[in-house]
Structures are given as structure tokens and as C-alpha cells.
C-alpha positions as CSV (number, residue, x, y, z in Angstrom):
1,M,11.0,-46.2,-30.4
2,T,13.9,-45.5,-32.6
3,R,13.9,-42.6,-34.9
4,F,12.8,-43.1,-38.5
5,T,15.1,-42.1,-41.3
6,P,13.0,-41.0,-44.3
7,T,13.4,-43.2,-47.3
8,P,13.3,-42.0,-50.9
9,P,9.8,-41.8,-52.4
10,T,10.2,-45.0,-54.4
11,A,10.8,-47.0,-51.2
12,H,8.2,-45.2,-49.1
13,P,6.3,-47.9,-47.2
14,L,2.7,-47.6,-46.1
15,L,1.5,-49.9,-43.4
16,G,-2.0,-50.8,-42.2
17,R,-3.1,-50.2,-38.7
18,R,-3.1,-53.9,-38.0
19,A,0.6,-53.7,-37.9
20,V,0.2,-51.1,-35.1
21,L,2.6,-48.9,-37.1
22,K,5.6,-50.5,-35.4
23,G,7.0,-51.8,-38.6
24,L,7.2,-48.3,-40.1
25,L,10.4,-47.6,-38.3
26,T,12.3,-50.4,-40.0
27,A,10.3,-50.5,-43.2
28,A,13.2,-49.4,-45.3
29,G,14.8,-52.8,-44.8
30,I,11.6,-54.7,-45.3
31,A,10.8,-52.8,-48.5
32,A,14.0,-53.9,-50.0
33,A,12.6,-57.4,-50.2
34,A,9.4,-56.2,-51.9
35,P,9.8,-58.1,-55.2
36,T,8.4,-61.2,-53.3
37,L,5.0,-59.5,-53.7
38,A,4.4,-60.7,-57.2
39,A,1.5,-59.9,-59.4
40,C,-0.8,-62.4,-61.2
41,G,-0.3,-60.8,-64.6
42,G,-1.7,-57.3,-64.6
43,G,0.0,-54.0,-64.9
44,G,0.1,-53.9,-68.7
45,S,1.8,-57.3,-69.0
46,G,-0.4,-58.0,-72.1
47,G,-1.7,-61.2,-73.6
48,S,-4.4,-61.7,-70.9
49,D,-7.7,-63.5,-71.7
50,S,-10.6,-61.1,-72.4
51,K,-12.7,-63.0,-69.8
52,T,-10.2,-62.6,-66.9
53,V,-9.1,-59.9,-64.6
54,T,-6.4,-60.1,-61.9
55,F,-7.1,-59.0,-58.3
56,G,-4.4,-58.2,-55.7
57,S,-5.8,-58.8,-52.3
58,N,-4.7,-58.1,-48.7
59,Y,-7.7,-60.0,-47.4
60,S,-5.5,-62.7,-46.0
61,D,-7.2,-63.8,-42.8
62,Q,-9.5,-66.8,-43.3
63,V,-12.9,-65.1,-42.7
64,P,-12.4,-62.0,-45.0
65,R,-10.5,-64.2,-47.5
66,T,-13.5,-66.5,-47.8
67,A,-15.9,-63.6,-48.0
68,I,-14.1,-61.7,-50.8
69,A,-13.7,-65.0,-52.7
70,A,-17.5,-65.4,-52.6
71,V,-17.9,-61.8,-53.9
72,L,-15.6,-62.5,-56.8
73,E,-17.4,-65.7,-57.6
74,D,-20.7,-63.8,-57.8
75,F,-19.0,-61.3,-60.1
76,K,-18.0,-64.2,-62.4
77,K,-21.5,-65.6,-62.4
78,Q,-23.0,-62.2,-63.4
79,S,-20.3,-61.1,-65.9
80,G,-18.6,-64.3,-67.1
81,I,-15.3,-62.7,-66.1
82,A,-13.1,-64.8,-63.8
83,A,-10.9,-63.0,-61.3
84,T,-7.5,-64.5,-60.7
85,V,-6.8,-63.7,-57.0
86,N,-3.3,-62.9,-55.7
87,T,-3.6,-62.9,-51.9
88,K,-0.8,-61.8,-49.7
89,D,-0.5,-61.4,-45.9
90,H,-2.2,-58.2,-44.9
91,E,0.9,-56.7,-43.3
92,T,3.3,-57.9,-46.0
93,F,1.0,-56.4,-48.7
94,Q,1.3,-53.0,-47.0
95,Q,5.0,-53.2,-46.5
96,Q,5.7,-54.1,-50.1
97,I,3.1,-52.1,-51.9
98,T,5.4,-49.5,-53.4
99,N,7.6,-52.0,-55.3
100,Y,4.5,-54.0,-56.2
101,L,3.0,-51.0,-57.9
102,Q,6.3,-50.1,-59.6
103,G,6.4,-53.6,-61.2
104,H,3.5,-55.3,-62.8
105,P,0.6,-55.0,-60.4
106,D,-2.7,-56.8,-60.7
107,D,-5.5,-55.0,-62.6
108,V,-7.4,-54.2,-59.4
109,Y,-6.0,-54.2,-55.9
110,S,-7.2,-53.6,-52.4
111,W,-6.1,-50.4,-50.6
112,F,-7.3,-47.5,-48.4
113,A,-8.8,-44.1,-48.9
114,G,-7.1,-40.9,-47.7
115,F,-3.4,-40.1,-47.8
116,R,-2.5,-43.7,-48.7
117,M,-4.6,-43.4,-51.9
118,R,-3.5,-39.9,-52.7
119,Y,0.2,-40.8,-52.3
120,F,0.2,-43.4,-55.0
121,A,-2.1,-41.3,-57.2
122,G,0.3,-38.4,-56.9
123,K,3.2,-40.6,-57.8
124,G,1.5,-41.8,-61.0
125,L,1.3,-45.4,-59.7
126,S,-2.5,-45.9,-59.9
127,G,-5.1,-45.6,-62.5
128,D,-7.4,-42.6,-63.0
129,I,-11.0,-43.9,-62.8
130,S,-12.8,-40.5,-62.9
131,D,-14.8,-41.7,-65.9
132,L,-16.0,-44.7,-63.9
133,W,-17.2,-42.4,-61.1
134,G,-19.5,-40.7,-63.6
135,Q,-21.4,-44.0,-63.6
136,L,-21.0,-45.3,-60.1
137,G,-20.9,-42.0,-58.2
138,G,-24.6,-42.4,-57.4
139,N,-23.8,-45.2,-55.0
140,Y,-21.8,-42.8,-52.8
141,T,-22.1,-39.6,-50.8
142,Q,-20.2,-36.5,-51.7
143,A,-18.0,-37.0,-48.6
144,Q,-17.1,-40.5,-49.8
145,K,-16.2,-39.1,-53.2
146,E,-14.1,-36.5,-51.5
147,A,-12.3,-39.4,-49.7
148,S,-11.7,-41.1,-53.1
149,T,-10.2,-38.1,-54.9
150,G,-6.5,-37.4,-55.4
151,N,-4.8,-34.0,-55.1
152,D,-5.4,-33.4,-58.8
153,G,-9.2,-33.6,-58.4
154,K,-9.5,-37.0,-60.1
155,Q,-10.9,-40.2,-58.6
156,Y,-8.6,-43.2,-58.0
157,F,-10.5,-45.3,-55.4
158,V,-13.8,-47.2,-55.1
159,P,-15.0,-47.5,-51.4
160,F,-16.1,-50.9,-50.3
161,Y,-16.8,-50.8,-46.6
162,S,-16.1,-48.5,-43.6
163,Y,-16.7,-48.2,-39.9
164,P,-17.1,-45.2,-37.7
165,W,-15.0,-43.9,-34.9
166,A,-17.1,-42.3,-32.1
167,V,-17.8,-42.5,-28.4
168,F,-19.0,-46.0,-27.5
169,Y,-20.9,-47.0,-24.4
170,R,-23.3,-49.6,-22.9
171,P,-26.9,-48.3,-22.9
172,S,-27.9,-50.6,-20.1
173,I,-25.3,-49.1,-17.8
174,W,-26.2,-45.5,-18.7
175,Q,-29.9,-46.2,-18.2
176,Q,-29.1,-47.7,-14.8
177,H,-27.4,-44.5,-13.7
178,G,-29.6,-42.0,-15.6
179,Y,-26.8,-40.7,-17.9
180,T,-27.7,-38.8,-21.0
181,V,-25.7,-38.3,-24.2
182,P,-23.5,-35.1,-24.0
183,K,-23.9,-32.7,-26.8
184,T,-20.9,-30.5,-26.0
185,L,-17.4,-30.9,-24.5
186,D,-18.6,-29.1,-21.4
187,E,-21.4,-31.6,-21.0
188,L,-19.0,-34.5,-21.6
189,V,-16.7,-33.2,-18.8
190,T,-19.7,-32.8,-16.4
191,L,-20.9,-36.4,-17.2
192,G,-17.4,-37.7,-16.5
193,G,-17.5,-36.1,-13.1
194,K,-20.8,-37.9,-12.3
195,M,-19.4,-41.2,-13.4
196,K,-16.4,-40.8,-11.1
197,T,-18.8,-40.1,-8.3
198,D,-20.6,-43.3,-9.1
199,G,-17.4,-45.3,-9.1
200,I,-17.2,-45.8,-12.8
201,V,-14.0,-45.0,-14.9
202,P,-15.4,-42.3,-17.2
203,I,-13.2,-42.8,-20.3
204,A,-11.6,-46.2,-20.9
205,V,-8.2,-45.9,-22.5
206,G,-5.6,-48.3,-23.8
207,Q,-2.6,-46.7,-25.5
208,S,0.1,-49.4,-25.2
209,N,-0.6,-50.3,-28.9
210,G,0.6,-46.8,-29.9
211,W,-2.1,-45.8,-32.3
212,P,-5.5,-45.7,-30.5
213,Q,-5.2,-42.2,-29.0
214,L,-4.4,-40.8,-32.5
215,G,-8.1,-41.1,-33.0
216,T,-8.9,-38.9,-30.1
217,F,-6.5,-36.2,-31.5
218,D,-8.4,-36.3,-34.7
219,Q,-11.8,-35.9,-33.0
220,L,-10.5,-33.0,-30.9
221,N,-8.8,-31.3,-33.9
222,F,-11.7,-31.3,-36.3
223,R,-14.2,-30.4,-33.6
224,T,-12.0,-27.5,-32.5
225,N,-10.7,-26.3,-35.9
226,G,-12.8,-27.9,-38.6
227,Y,-12.3,-30.4,-41.4
228,D,-10.3,-28.1,-43.7
229,F,-7.7,-27.2,-41.1
230,H,-7.5,-30.8,-40.0
231,M,-6.7,-32.1,-43.4
232,S,-4.3,-29.2,-44.1
233,L,-2.5,-30.0,-40.9
234,M,-2.3,-33.6,-41.8
235,A,-0.7,-32.6,-45.1
236,G,2.0,-30.6,-43.2
237,K,0.6,-27.2,-44.5
238,E,-0.2,-25.7,-41.1
239,D,1.9,-24.7,-38.1
240,W,2.0,-27.5,-35.6
241,A,3.2,-25.1,-33.0
242,G,0.5,-22.6,-33.7
243,K,-2.4,-21.5,-31.5
244,K,-4.9,-23.9,-33.2
245,V,-2.9,-27.0,-32.3
246,R,-2.3,-25.7,-28.8
247,D,-6.0,-25.3,-28.4
248,V,-6.5,-28.9,-29.3
249,F,-4.2,-30.1,-26.5
250,D,-5.7,-27.6,-24.1
251,N,-9.1,-29.1,-24.8
252,W,-7.6,-32.6,-24.4
253,K,-6.2,-31.7,-21.0
254,R,-9.8,-31.2,-19.8
255,L,-10.5,-34.9,-20.5
256,L,-7.4,-36.4,-18.8
257,P,-8.7,-36.4,-15.3
258,L,-11.5,-38.6,-16.7
259,Y,-9.0,-41.1,-18.2
260,Q,-8.5,-44.6,-17.0
261,E,-5.2,-44.8,-15.1
262,N,-2.1,-46.3,-16.6
263,A,-3.4,-45.8,-20.2
264,L,0.1,-46.2,-21.6
265,G,0.4,-49.7,-20.1
266,R,-3.0,-51.0,-21.3
267,T,-4.0,-52.4,-24.6
268,W,-7.1,-51.1,-26.4
269,Q,-8.6,-54.6,-26.1
270,D,-8.3,-54.5,-22.3
271,A,-9.8,-50.9,-22.2
272,A,-12.8,-52.1,-24.3
273,Q,-13.3,-55.0,-21.9
274,T,-13.6,-52.4,-19.1
275,V,-16.6,-50.9,-21.0
276,L,-18.0,-54.4,-21.6
277,Q,-17.7,-55.2,-17.9
278,G,-19.6,-52.0,-16.9
279,K,-16.5,-50.7,-15.1
280,G,-15.8,-48.0,-17.8
281,G,-18.4,-45.5,-18.9
282,M,-17.3,-44.8,-22.5
283,M,-14.5,-45.1,-25.0
284,V,-13.3,-43.3,-28.1
285,I,-12.7,-46.1,-30.6
286,G,-13.9,-47.6,-33.9
287,S,-16.9,-49.9,-34.1
288,Q,-14.8,-52.6,-35.7
289,Q,-12.4,-52.6,-32.8
290,I,-14.8,-52.5,-29.8
291,G,-17.3,-54.6,-31.7
292,Q,-14.8,-57.5,-31.6
293,Q,-14.8,-57.3,-27.8
294,F,-18.7,-57.2,-27.7
295,A,-19.1,-60.4,-29.9
296,G,-22.5,-61.8,-29.2
297,K,-23.4,-58.7,-27.1
298,L,-23.7,-56.0,-29.8
299,D,-27.3,-55.3,-28.7
300,D,-25.9,-53.6,-25.7
301,L,-23.4,-51.4,-27.5
302,D,-24.2,-47.9,-28.8
303,F,-22.4,-44.7,-29.7
304,F,-22.7,-41.0,-30.1
305,P,-20.6,-38.4,-32.1
306,F,-17.7,-36.8,-30.3
307,P,-19.4,-33.7,-28.8
308,E,-19.3,-30.3,-30.3
309,I,-16.4,-27.9,-29.3
310,N,-16.7,-25.1,-31.8
311,S,-20.2,-24.2,-32.9
312,A,-18.9,-23.1,-36.3
313,Y,-18.2,-26.8,-37.1
314,G,-20.6,-28.6,-34.8
315,T,-20.3,-32.3,-35.5
316,D,-20.2,-32.2,-39.3
317,T,-17.1,-34.3,-39.6
318,V,-17.0,-38.0,-38.9
319,E,-14.0,-40.3,-38.7
320,A,-14.8,-43.5,-40.7
321,P,-11.8,-45.3,-42.3
322,I,-12.8,-46.6,-45.7
323,D,-11.3,-49.8,-47.2
324,G,-11.7,-50.3,-51.0
325,F,-10.0,-50.9,-54.3
326,M,-7.8,-49.2,-56.9
327,M,-6.8,-49.9,-60.4
328,A,-3.3,-50.3,-61.8
329,K,-2.0,-47.4,-63.9
330,K,-1.8,-49.6,-67.0
331,P,-4.0,-52.7,-66.3
332,A,-3.7,-55.6,-68.8
333,N,-7.5,-55.7,-68.9
334,A,-8.7,-52.1,-68.3
335,D,-12.3,-52.9,-69.4
336,N,-12.6,-55.9,-67.1
337,A,-10.9,-54.0,-64.3
338,K,-13.5,-51.3,-64.5
339,K,-16.3,-53.9,-64.7
340,L,-15.0,-55.4,-61.5
341,L,-14.7,-52.1,-59.8
342,T,-18.2,-51.2,-60.9
343,Y,-19.5,-54.4,-59.4
344,L,-17.6,-53.9,-56.1
345,S,-19.3,-50.5,-55.8
346,T,-22.7,-52.1,-55.6
347,P,-24.8,-52.8,-52.5
348,E,-25.1,-56.4,-53.5
349,A,-21.3,-57.0,-53.5
350,Q,-20.7,-55.1,-50.3
351,L,-23.5,-56.7,-48.3
352,A,-22.3,-60.1,-49.5
353,Y,-18.9,-59.4,-48.0
354,L,-20.3,-57.9,-44.7
355,K,-22.1,-61.2,-43.9
356,S,-18.8,-61.9,-42.2
357,D,-18.5,-58.6,-40.3
358,P,-21.4,-57.3,-38.1
359,T,-19.4,-54.3,-36.9
360,S,-18.8,-52.5,-40.3
361,I,-21.0,-51.0,-42.9
362,A,-21.2,-51.1,-46.7
363,A,-19.8,-47.9,-48.3
364,S,-22.6,-47.6,-50.8
365,S,-25.3,-45.2,-49.7
366,K,-27.8,-47.3,-51.7
367,V,-27.7,-50.3,-49.3
368,D,-31.0,-51.5,-47.9
369,P,-30.3,-51.6,-44.1
370,A,-33.0,-54.3,-43.5
371,G,-30.3,-56.9,-42.9
372,Y,-28.2,-54.8,-40.6
373,N,-28.1,-55.1,-36.8
374,A,-29.0,-52.0,-34.8
375,L,-25.4,-50.9,-34.5
376,Q,-24.9,-51.1,-38.2
377,K,-28.1,-49.2,-39.0
378,K,-27.0,-46.4,-36.7
379,A,-23.5,-46.4,-38.2
380,M,-25.0,-46.1,-41.7
381,D,-27.0,-43.1,-40.8
382,F,-24.1,-41.6,-38.9
383,V,-21.7,-41.9,-41.8
384,G,-24.3,-41.1,-44.5
385,K,-25.2,-37.7,-42.9
386,A,-21.5,-36.6,-42.5
387,K,-20.5,-33.5,-44.4
388,H,-16.9,-34.7,-44.3
389,I,-15.2,-38.1,-43.6
390,T,-11.7,-38.5,-42.3
391,Q,-9.7,-41.7,-42.4
392,F,-7.8,-41.8,-39.1
393,L,-4.5,-40.0,-38.5
394,D,-2.2,-42.8,-39.7
395,R,-4.2,-42.9,-43.0
396,D,-4.5,-39.2,-43.5
397,T,-0.9,-38.1,-43.0
398,D,2.6,-39.2,-44.0
399,P,3.1,-42.4,-42.0
400,R,6.6,-41.3,-41.0
401,F,5.0,-38.5,-39.1
402,A,2.2,-40.7,-37.7
403,S,4.6,-43.4,-36.5
404,D,7.3,-41.3,-35.0
405,A,6.2,-37.8,-34.2
406,M,2.5,-38.3,-33.3
407,I,2.7,-41.6,-31.4
408,N,5.7,-40.3,-29.4
409,G,4.1,-36.9,-29.0
410,V,0.7,-38.2,-27.8
411,N,2.4,-40.6,-25.4
412,A,4.5,-37.8,-24.0
413,F,1.4,-35.6,-23.6
414,L,-0.4,-38.3,-21.7
415,N,2.6,-38.7,-19.4
416,K,3.3,-35.0,-19.0
417,P,0.3,-32.9,-20.1
418,D,1.6,-29.6,-18.8
419,D,4.4,-29.3,-21.2
420,I,2.3,-28.3,-24.2
421,D,4.9,-25.8,-25.4
422,G,7.6,-28.5,-25.6
423,L,5.2,-30.9,-27.2
424,V,4.0,-28.7,-30.1
425,N,7.4,-27.3,-30.8
426,G,8.7,-30.8,-31.1
427,L,5.9,-31.8,-33.4
428,A,6.5,-28.7,-35.5
429,S,10.2,-29.5,-35.8
430,Q,9.5,-33.0,-37.0
431,A,6.8,-31.9,-39.3
432,K,9.2,-29.5,-41.0
433,S,11.8,-32.3,-41.4
434,I,9.3,-34.8,-42.9
435,F,7.0,-32.6,-45.0
436,T,9.6,-30.2,-46.4
437,G,12.8,-32.2,-45.9
């Protein structure tokens, strides 16, 4: 992986995880072509019909594209306002987002909570919707509001759906062997030892994609050091070579003897198949990812929170990436944009979309779970009770740090776990360059 040369803030690309972060290292060249991501007429272009609103969408795959179109059609029926949709390929949308927002963006556009939202809010490239949150805030938990808030304390984001990261397993296999859900890291290690004795790979792992084990780092960090430290570390405000980060990797070393061999040469899909086949006991992954591999067999897929490490924090933090929507800084139709965002915050709109996705959950806490499958019902309760919600490392930190320092660092750790000193010193050096350079 070549080293990334930081680009100026105006050309700073933000990629989705679907791109597996690989494009981040050459994004400066891609971003130069960004004007091809044209808007449909928002961004203060003026002269728009009072019964229209423009909508910039990265829902480019056929199933989500059809689903979001149905949601917007329902909005039109209820409000009389037609949404003109500007759909771009998911990856292209992420690569070209900066130039898009600096031009004439659509009134409302799809995006992500966490650092990615805060970055554009901090650059003055998105609209403040704090007043709107005064009306729709009742649809969300405090943790979701926290994830929708910029560094200035104002809200810029409306959550639409999310999916939890946790430890997934097959209940039928566990029942067969008499395994019970571990509550602490010690119990997890003990359980892994039993699985090895039974001829089962304790923890299925596929890291050839680069990003999956970043999720394990997150779990270990906020379980060891708590949510506040985790988010401060992601912002480059903590010492990556300090004791707290070293403690994370020391805790991680305890799990490595339980890992599936050749993790760096295996995709996450193949690792998930190991769990599906009953050859792997559990896997730290997102419901949306592993759920794809369990299509038609979701009734034999369950999960539990990553176990407690530090009793001061317990399991109060949950990783649940949130997709949703933002508003242009100067939308041509501000009133209609806010009406659309209000509609998108409703259980009705979110459930309509999720008819196409049985592995994710609506962001609204007001959703009636009657139509959910068992996995979704548990995920709703899991996320709803969380005191804090994180977004996944590549969404919570500067993507230059995620794509270069962390992916390379985590891979080096998996390959050579005894050199923690060299690892954290290297991370600290790159953090200093990226966050203060």
C-alpha cells in the first residue's frame, strides 16, 4: 500500500467502506474530476418550483435505488412535493463529494454520521438543521443525536437506518456444544479454548479486505478506555503511543491464539462462511455484512455485545454505523428540504426502505418492531439501549489515518503481535503528521 500524501482540505476525499478504503490512497487524482458529479439544481441556484426538492443520492445499486425511489414517491403523495433525484454510483459519490458540496449541491443528499458529517459541517459545507431537530428529535435516542451533532454542538444530520457491529454466532451450534454467551473478556478467552478443544475455529477472521479488523480495534478500545477516550483518540487528540493504546493491543493479543489462521489472506465473506458452515464459532462483524452470507438462514444467526473489559465502562458503547441525510448549506428550497428531512426521520419512511434489507434497522426509536425478524428486533433493542454509538473507525476518524496508518498498523500487528512498541510509535508518528501537519 503506497503512502498517502495529504491533500488540501478543499480536495479531501471521503470514501465509503464499500470501496474498501483502497481508493483513498489515489483519491487526489480522482477528486480532480469531481465536477462530473453534477447537482440537479439545489445549492441556492434559485428559481426552483415551490413544489419540488432536489435529492442527491448514493443509493445506486438496483435494490436500494428502487427502495429509496418508493420512499420519495410516498413523500410526494403525502406532501405534494416532488423530489428530483440525482443518483450517482456509490463509490463515485464518495470520491467526488467535496467538489459537489463546493458547487451547487442538491437540497438534500445522502451521507454518513460521525467524522464524515462533522468534517463537512466544520468546513461550512452543510446546512444547520438544529431547528428541525427541535421537532424530529423525539424520533431518536440521545446517542443518535450525539452522532448527528457537529463539533459546534449543532445538528447537521438526519439518521435513516443503521446496523450493529457485535459478536455473531450460530445458536444451533452453540446449543449443540453447550456454549454460553461470555460476559467478560476472560470468559471469551475461556470459551475460545473450549471451542479449540472441540475442533472449532473460535474466532473467524478475514482481513484481506483491509478494513474488517478496524472494527475489532474499536470494540477493544471503547471497552478498555471508554467512549470519550475512543472518540478523542479518533480525533487525534490522544497519544497513540500512550499506555491506554498499548493496553488495547495487549488485550487484543489475548485473542490472537483464537483467530482463524491466515487471516490476512482471507476475505471477510469467506470468514463469515466459516461461521455459516459451523466450522467457526463466532465473528466480530456487522449485521449487514454477515447477514448477506446468511441469506435465507437468518433464523440461525444471533449476536452478543463485545464483552466487558473495564467495569467502569461495561458495555455501554455500541458500534452501529448510521446512514442518513444532510442538507445543503444554501438549499434552493430550504422549506421543502426540511419537509423531506422530516419525512425521512419517520418510522413510516424508514420501514418502507427496509423492506429491501432484513439485516439493518430503522434509525427511529419510534418504529414498531412487529414487522422485524428476530435479528432486527434484537438489533433494535441493542442499539436503542446504547449510551453511546460509534460509527466504525473509518467513519470516525480522518480517512487518511484510517486508510494508511490503521490498516497497515493492524495488519502488521496481526503478522507480528509482539512488537507493540514499534506499532504504537509508528501510529503516533503518523497521527502527528495527519492531525497536526
